[in-house]
C-alpha positions in Angstrom: 156.3 78.7 56.7 154.9 81.9 55.2 156.3 85.1 56.8 155.9 88.8 56.5 158.6 91.3 57.2 157.4 94.0 59.7 158.8 96.2 62.4 158.1 95.1 65.9 155.7 98.1 66.3 153.8 97.1 63.1 153.6 93.5 64.2 152.2 94.5 67.6 149.5 96.6 66.1 148.5 93.9 63.6 148.5 91.3 66.4 146.3 93.4 68.7 143.9 94.1 65.9 143.1 90.4 65.5 142.2 89.5 69.1 138.6 88.5 69.9 136.8 87.2 73.0 133.9 84.8 73.2 131.6 84.6 76.2 128.3 82.6 76.2 128.5 82.3 72.4 128.9 86.0 71.8 132.0 87.0 70.0 133.5 90.5 70.3 136.6 92.3 69.2 138.7 92.5 72.3 141.1 95.5 71.6 139.1 98.5 70.6 141.8 101.0 70.2 144.9 102.8 71.6 145.3 105.9 73.7 148.6 107.6 73.3 150.8 110.6 73.8 153.6 110.5 71.3 157.2 111.4 72.2 160.6 110.5 70.9 160.3 107.1 72.6 157.3 105.9 70.6 156.3 108.2 67.8 158.5 106.7 65.1 158.1 103.1 66.3 154.6 102.1 67.4 153.4 105.6 66.4 154.3 104.9 62.8 152.4 101.6 62.9 149.3 103.2 64.3 149.4 105.9 61.7 149.0 103.3 58.9 145.5 102.5 57.6 146.0 98.8 57.5 144.3 98.1 60.8 141.0 98.9 62.6 142.3 100.1 65.9 141.1 103.6 66.7 143.7 106.0 68.1 142.8 108.5 70.8 145.1 111.4 71.6 145.5 111.6 75.4 146.5 114.7 77.3 148.0 113.2 80.4 149.4 109.7 80.5 147.8 108.8 83.8 144.5 110.3 82.6 144.4 108.4 79.3 145.2 105.1 81.1 142.3 105.9 83.6 140.1 106.4 80.5 141.1 103.0 79.2 140.3 101.4 82.5 136.9 103.2 82.7 136.2 101.8 79.2 137.1 98.2 80.2 135.1 98.4 83.4 132.0 99.7 81.8 132.3 96.9 79.2 132.5 94.3 82.1 136.1 93.5 81.0 135.0 92.2 77.6 136.8 95.0 75.7 140.0 96.9 76.4 142.1 99.8 75.2 145.8 99.8 75.0 147.8 102.8 76.1 151.2 103.9 74.8 153.6 106.6 75.9 157.2 107.8 75.5 159.9 106.8 78.0 160.8 108.4 81.4 158.1 110.7 82.8 155.5 109.7 80.2 155.9 106.0 81.2 156.1 106.7 85.0 152.9 108.8 84.8 151.0 105.5 84.0 152.3 103.6 87.1 149.4 104.9 89.3 146.9 103.9 86.7 148.5 100.4 86.5 148.0 100.1 90.3 144.4 101.1 90.0 143.7 98.6 87.3 145.3 95.7 89.2 143.7 96.5 92.5 140.3 96.7 90.8 140.9 93.6 88.6 140.4 95.6 85.4 142.3 94.7 82.2 144.5 97.4 80.6 147.5 97.0 78.3 150.3 99.5 78.9 152.9 100.0 76.1 155.5 102.4 77.5 158.5 103.3 75.4 161.9 102.2 76.8 165.5 103.1 76.5 167.6 101.8 73.6 168.2 98.0 73.9 171.5 98.4 72.0 172.7 101.0 74.5 174.6 102.9 71.9 172.9 106.3 72.3 173.0 106.0 76.2 172.1 108.0 78.1 169.2 109.0 75.8 166.9 111.9 76.7 164.6 111.0 79.7 166.6 107.9 80.5 166.9 106.9 84.2 170.4 105.5 84.8 170.9 103.1 87.7 174.5 103.2 88.8 174.4 99.7 90.2 172.3 97.9 87.6 172.2 99.1 84.0 169.4 96.7 83.1 166.9 98.6 85.2 164.9 101.4 83.6 162.0 103.5 84.7 159.7 100.8 83.4 160.8 98.4 86.1 158.6 100.4 88.3 155.6 98.7 86.7 156.6 95.4 88.1 155.1 96.2 91.5 151.7 97.1 90.1 151.2 94.8 87.1 149.8 91.3 86.7 152.3 90.6 83.9 155.4 92.5 82.9 157.8 92.0 80.0 160.5 94.0 78.1 160.9 93.2 74.4 164.6 93.5 73.6 164.5 91.7 70.3 161.7 91.9 67.8 161.0 88.1 67.7 160.4 88.2 71.5 157.1 89.9 70.7 155.4 86.6 69.9 155.9 85.2 73.3 155.3 88.5 75.1 152.1 89.3 73.2 150.6 85.9 73.8 151.3 86.1 77.6 149.9 89.6 77.7 146.6 88.5 76.1 146.5 85.4 78.3 146.4 87.5 81.4 144.1 90.3 80.1 141.3 87.9 79.1 141.5 85.7 82.2 138.9 86.9 84.8 141.0 85.3 87.6 144.3 86.9 86.7 143.4 90.1 84.9 144.7 93.6 85.7 147.4 95.8 84.3 149.8 94.3 81.8 153.0 96.1 80.8 155.1 95.4 77.7 158.1 97.8 77.8 159.1 98.7 74.3 162.7 99.8 73.7 162.5 102.6 71.1 165.1 101.0 68.8 163.5 97.6 68.9 160.1 99.1 68.0 161.6 100.0 64.6 163.6 96.8 64.0 162.2 94.4 61.4 161.8 90.6 61.5 160.2 88.0 59.4 157.1 87.1 61.4 155.1 84.0 60.6 151.7 84.9 59.2 150.1 82.5 61.7 151.0 85.0 64.4 148.5 87.4 63.0 145.6 85.0 62.5 142.2 85.9 64.1 142.4 84.5 67.6 139.2 83.9 69.6 139.8 83.6 73.3 137.0 81.5 74.8 136.1 82.7 78.3 134.5 79.6 79.7 132.6 79.9 82.9 134.1 77.8 85.7 131.6 75.4 87.3 131.6 73.8 90.7 132.1 70.1 90.8 129.1 68.0 92.2 131.1 67.4 95.4 131.8 71.2 95.8 128.1 72.0 95.3 127.2 69.4 97.9 129.8 70.8 100.3 128.6 74.3 99.8 125.0 73.4 100.4 125.9 71.5 103.5 127.3 74.7 105.0 123.8 76.2 105.0 122.6 73.4 107.3 121.5 75.0 110.5 122.2 78.5 109.4 119.1 80.6 109.8 120.6 84.1 109.3 122.7 84.1 106.1 123.7 87.2 104.2 125.2 87.6 100.7 127.8 90.2 99.7 127.4 91.4 96.2 130.8 92.2 94.8 132.1 93.5 91.5 132.5 90.0 90.2 128.7 89.8 90.1 128.8 92.6 87.5 131.7 91.2 85.5 130.0 87.8 85.4 126.7 89.4 84.4 125.2 87.5 87.3 122.9 90.2 88.7 119.7 88.4 87.8 121.0 85.1 89.3 122.0 86.8 92.5 118.6 88.6 92.7 116.7 85.3 92.1 118.9 83.4 94.6 118.3 85.9 97.4 114.6 86.3 96.7 114.0 82.5 96.5 115.7 81.7 99.9 114.9 85.1 101.6 118.6 85.9 102.0 119.4 89.6 102.2 122.4 91.1 100.5 124.7 94.0 100.9 126.6 95.8 98.1 130.3 96.6 97.8 131.2 99.8 95.8 132.0 97.6 92.8 128.9 95.5 93.1 126.4 98.3 93.4 123.9 98.4 90.4 124.4 94.7 89.6 120.9 94.6 91.1 118.6 97.6 91.3 118.0 99.2 94.7 114.3 98.3 94.9 114.9 94.6 95.2 113.3 93.5 98.5 116.5 91.7 99.7 118.8 94.6 98.7 120.1 96.3 101.9 122.4 98.7 100.0 126.0 99.5 100.9 127.9 97.3 103.4 130.8 98.2 105.6 132.6 101.5 106.6 130.8 103.5 103.9 127.7 101.3 104.1 124.3 102.0 105.6 122.3 101.1 108.6 120.4 98.2 107.2 123.3 96.1 105.7 125.5 96.6 108.7 122.9 95.6 111.2 122.1 92.4 109.4 125.9 91.7 108.9 126.3 91.9 112.7 123.7 89.2 113.2 124.6 87.0 110.2 125.6 83.4 111.0 126.7 82.7 107.3 128.2 85.1 104.9 128.2 84.3 101.2 130.8 86.5 99.5 130.2 86.6 95.8 132.8 88.1 93.5 134.4 90.4 96.2 138.0 90.8 97.3 136.7 91.5 100.9 138.5 94.8 101.4 138.8 96.6 104.7 135.9 99.0 103.9 133.6 96.1 102.9 134.3 94.1 106.1 134.9 97.1 108.4 138.4 95.8 108.9 136.9 92.4 109.7 134.6 93.8 112.4 131.3 93.7 110.4 130.5 90.0 111.2 130.3 89.7 114.9 128.8 86.3 115.7 131.2 83.7 117.0 129.5 81.0 114.9 129.5 83.2 111.7 131.1 81.3 108.8 132.2 82.8 105.5 132.1 81.1 102.2 133.2 82.6 98.9 132.2 82.2 95.3 135.1 83.7 93.3 137.2 82.9 90.2 140.3 84.1 91.9 141.9 81.8 94.4 143.7 84.6 96.2 140.5 86.5 96.9 138.5 83.3 97.6 140.6 82.3 100.6 140.5 85.6 102.5 139.2 85.9 106.1 139.6 82.1 106.6 136.7 81.5 104.2 135.6 78.3 102.7 136.5 78.9 99.1 134.5 77.8 96.1 136.3 78.6 92.8 133.7 79.3 90.2 132.0 81.9 87.9 129.5 83.9 89.9 126.6 83.2 87.5 127.1 79.5 87.3 128.0 79.1 91.0 124.8 80.8 92.1 122.7 78.7 89.8 124.3 75.5 91.0 124.0 76.4 94.7 120.3 77.5 94.2 119.5 74.1 92.7 121.1 72.3 95.7 119.4 74.5 98.3 116.0 74.1 96.5 116.4 70.3 96.7 117.2 70.6 100.4 114.1 72.8 100.9 116.2 75.5 102.5 114.9 78.9 103.7 116.4 81.5 105.9 114.9 82.4 109.3 115.1 86.2 109.0 111.3 86.5 109.0 110.2 90.2 108.9 113.6 91.5 110.1 115.0 92.2 106.6 112.0 94.3 105.6 112.0 96.1 108.9 115.6 97.3 108.7 115.3 98.1 105.0 112.2 100.3 105.7 114.0 102.0 108.5 117.0 102.8 106.3 114.8 104.0 103.4 113.1 106.4 105.7 116.5 107.8 107.0 117.8 108.1 103.4 114.7 110.0 102.4 115.3 112.4 105.3 118.9 113.0 104.3 117.9 113.4 100.6 115.4 116.1 101.6 118.1 118.3 103.2 118.7 121.5 101.2 120.8 123.3 103.8 122.8 122.0 106.7 124.9 123.8 109.3 127.7 124.2 106.8 125.8 125.5 103.7 124.2 124.0 100.7 123.8 120.3 101.5 125.8 117.7 99.4 123.3 115.1 100.5 120.4 117.2 99.3 122.1 117.7 95.9 122.5 113.9 95.6 118.9 113.4 96.5 117.7 115.9 93.8 119.9 114.3 91.2 118.9 110.8 92.0 115.2 111.3 92.5 114.4 114.2 90.1 117.0 115.2 87.6 118.9 112.1 86.3 117.3 109.3 84.3 117.4 105.7 85.5 119.8 104.7 82.8 122.3 107.5 83.3 125.8 106.4 84.5 127.5 108.1 87.5 131.3 107.8 87.9 133.2 108.5 91.1 136.3 107.5 93.0 137.3 109.4 96.2 136.6 111.8 98.9 133.3 112.0 100.8 131.2 111.2 97.7 131.9 107.5 97.6 130.5 107.1 101.1 127.4 109.2 100.5 126.8 107.4 97.2 127.2 103.9 98.5 124.9 104.6 101.4 122.3 106.6 99.6 122.4 106.4 95.8 119.5 104.3 94.4 120.5 102.5 91.3 117.4 102.2 89.2 119.0 100.4 86.3 121.8 97.9 86.0 125.4 99.0 85.3 124.7 102.7 86.1 127.0 103.0 89.2 130.6 103.1 88.2 132.8 103.6 91.2 136.6 103.2 91.5 137.1 102.5 95.2 139.6 99.8 95.3 142.4 102.3 94.9 140.2 105.4 95.7 142.3 107.3 93.3 141.7 111.0 93.2 141.6 112.2 89.6 140.1 109.0 88.2 136.6 110.6 87.9 136.8 112.7 84.8 139.1 110.3 82.8 137.1 107.2 83.9 133.8 108.9 82.9 135.3 109.7 79.4 136.2 106.0 79.1 132.7 104.9 80.3 131.1 107.2 77.7 133.2 105.7 75.0 131.9 102.3 76.1 128.2 103.5 76.4 127.8 106.3 73.9 124.0 106.0 74.1 123.9 107.0 77.8 124.5 110.2 79.6 127.5 109.9 81.9 127.9 112.1 85.0 131.2 112.7 86.9 130.8 112.9 90.7 133.9 114.7 91.8 135.1 117.0 94.5 137.1 120.1 93.8 140.2 118.4 95.2 139.9 115.5 92.8 139.1 117.7 89.8 142.2 119.8 90.4 144.4 116.7 90.5 143.5 115.4 87.1 141.0 116.6 84.5 143.1 116.5 81.3 140.8 114.1 79.5 138.0 116.6 79.8 139.8 118.2 76.9 139.9 114.8 75.1 136.2 114.5 75.4 135.8 117.9 73.7 138.3 116.9 71.0 136.4 113.6 70.4 132.9 115.1 70.6 132.2 112.6 73.4 130.0 114.4 75.9 130.3 113.9 79.6 128.9 116.1 82.4 131.0 117.0 85.4 129.1 117.5 88.6 131.8 119.2 90.7 131.1 119.4 94.4 133.1 122.4 95.6 133.7 122.4 99.3 136.9 124.3 99.2 139.5 121.6 99.4 139.7 118.1 100.9 136.5 118.4 103.0 136.2 114.7 104.0 139.8 114.6 105.3 139.3 117.9 107.0 136.4 116.5 108.9 138.2 113.3 109.8 141.2 115.4 111.0 139.0 117.6 113.3 136.9 114.7 114.5 140.0 113.2 116.1 141.0 116.3 118.0 143.5 117.6 115.4 143.0 121.3 114.6 142.5 122.4 111.0 145.7 122.0 109.1 146.5 121.6 105.4 143.2 120.3 104.1 141.3 123.5 103.0 142.1 125.6 100.0 143.1 128.8 101.8 145.9 131.3 101.8 148.3 131.1 104.7 147.2 132.6 108.0 148.8 136.0 108.0 149.3 135.8 111.8 150.8 132.3 112.1 152.2 131.8 108.6 150.6 128.3 108.6 147.9 126.6 106.6 145.7 126.3 109.7 142.4 127.6 108.2 143.0 131.2 109.4 143.6 132.5 105.9 141.0 133.6 103.4 139.6 131.1 100.9 141.3 131.0 97.5 138.6 132.1 95.0 138.5 129.5 92.3 136.0 129.3 89.4 136.1 125.7 88.2 133.5 126.7 85.7 135.9 129.1 84.0 138.6 126.4 83.9 136.2 124.1 82.0 134.9 126.9 79.9 138.5 127.4 78.7 138.5 123.9 77.3 135.3 124.5 75.4 132.7 123.1 77.9 129.4 124.7 78.7 129.4 125.6 82.3 127.2 126.8 85.2 127.9 127.8 88.8 125.1 126.9 91.3 124.5 127.6 95.0 120.9 126.4 95.5 118.3 124.0 94.3 116.6 126.1 91.7 120.0 126.9 90.0 120.9 123.2 90.1 117.6 122.2 88.4 118.2 124.7 85.6 121.8 123.8 85.1 121.3 120.0 85.0 118.4 120.3 82.6 120.3 122.6 80.3 123.4 120.5 80.5 121.4 117.5 79.4 120.6 119.2 76.1 124.2 120.3 75.5 126.0 118.6 72.6 129.4 119.2 74.2 130.8 118.3 77.6 129.6 120.4 80.5 130.6 121.2 84.0 128.4 122.3 86.9 130.3 123.9 89.7 128.2 123.2 92.8 129.1 125.2 95.8 128.3 123.0 98.8 129.1 123.2 102.4 132.0 121.6 104.2 131.0 117.9 104.3 130.1 116.3 107.5 132.0 113.1 106.8 131.5 110.2 109.2 134.2 109.5 111.6 134.0 105.8 111.0 136.9 106.1 108.6 139.1 104.7 111.3 139.0 101.2 112.6 138.2 101.3 116.3 140.7 104.1 116.9 143.6 101.9 116.2 145.2 104.5 113.8 145.0 107.4 116.3 148.3 108.8 117.7 148.9 107.4 121.2 151.3 110.3 122.1 150.5 113.9 121.3 150.9 117.4 122.7 147.2 117.8 122.0 145.1 116.4 124.9 142.0 115.9 122.7 144.1 113.6 120.4 145.3 111.5 123.3 141.7 111.3 124.6 140.4 110.2 121.2 143.1 107.5 121.0 142.2 106.3 124.5 138.5 106.2 123.7 139.3 104.2 120.5 141.4 101.7 122.4 138.6 101.2 124.9 136.1 100.6 122.1 138.5 98.0 120.7 138.9 96.3 124.0 135.2 96.5 124.9 134.1 95.1 121.6 136.8 92.4 121.5 136.3 91.1 125.0 132.6 91.8 125.7 130.6 92.1 122.5 132.2 90.4 119.6 133.6 86.9 119.9 134.1 86.9 116.1 136.3 89.9 116.5 138.3 88.1 119.2 138.7 85.2 116.9 139.8 87.5 114.0 142.2 89.3 116.5 144.0 86.0 117.0 144.0 85.2 113.3 144.9 88.6 112.1 146.8 90.4 114.9 148.2 93.1 112.5 144.7 94.7 112.4 144.4 95.1 116.2 146.3 96.7 119.0 144.7 94.7 121.8 
């Protein structure tokens, strides 16, 4: 057997450089590059290997471990999981900074390979700098924290273990049913240890991602479930994007006159103007999709994990005879909400089901209802988009309308994650081209926006990429804005400055709780508390970005916004537009029927809100929604009555 003597770090780099993926006959390099922040736990191990010129992996210098991991996730998401970046860090705080990003990747089913440095396997220098010592179990290190948030975890304590660990890592990363965060913990001494690796370990490996089909019996069973169902509805989830099944879903829904609602991850799989597209569904959804959902007798959930926001905590589908079927590659997701699961690729499954329904001469019975609710919602969205001022100041909704209808091009990509913006965007944003809506809302991780946008721009360098972030999210994490300057990779940050956590401030006050701890204000000089009585803290986010080397603008009205966006588009470097908007009037539907409200409080309004919420739960459960009553029995943890 032919071998080559390499360090474990060198072997890992060479292995990653030779991984490819094939989908539908198209072969692509799977690992594009590596993000890293070098420290003593990785710089002379995997860092030395990356410095060599004997591989094609591109190295990107990150500026915060969580931020660079988010960028890697944004890159993979925009590539529909067909390409990934690896991420390496030192031990201790550097490694732990990536745990949040690992959770984000796994929740959203996005592949990312994390390569944190670890303590010495030989234990001779213990305790090494940044080592976390567990008094009761010396085999535990900081990297064990990744176990709770990764799809696959391994620690390589001998150089030859890399061969098994690396193959398992790639196995999970390329599998659409299992993918998410993968962590290979790399003890810093083992990274530099040499071993005679077989040359076959470094051969070009093509991982064939074959689309899973339904068996003839499964197709027949699925088609039979449509029998007698006249008001079906489709949920378009993120799996539709990753499967590149947008055209199949659009054709399926149009052929059988079946309306569909979009999840945050599924939005822009099909453009907004499709006649069956009702827009966002669920808590942050719109009028049209939620009205149809309440009347649906069959729900076809395609490529979605059926989260609480999508299903309104299982309240969205109210008919007692409503049945849910799922098309999903992941068995765990496919069996949620007592659904009838069909394990398949979204594109293939929709094609097979369409053929069966065509043979059965199926058509829905919605008639003109879909067009009517769609027209009503479009008119309401137009009204909201036309707002320039509301009671609180420059309208966020009006800003979005101007951006969507006037200033941004159809192929521009918008990236968001948290706050009030995801709700406004899911309800109102009109995706005019495919793969232009990039929302991380599985984890709703504040701080993803800037980093994720940088990753999306690396994936789609020919497009303009716009960050949609509140000031609260921007402050939490914007380190990779500096990386975008360093790499000459332009992104534009549209920063909606409402002086703190505006969405949560509104939720707090809507439930009878006085202002407390959500606005960016000095302490009240009279009470000594953060109760909104102090003056606003004057922050210029434009000056922060300008210090990185960005071009910046501060705007307070429509004319200033027009000028800023048009000038930013011409800029060769990253830009930031600080948009001073009013305090957001965020919907109070963030709570599920009042079940999360305090039942005991010194504030009478809080108690009243809790009581009203409980009455709503009881009324809807007993009088209006047999399906909710059924779900209450199946899923008692979601209800108090």
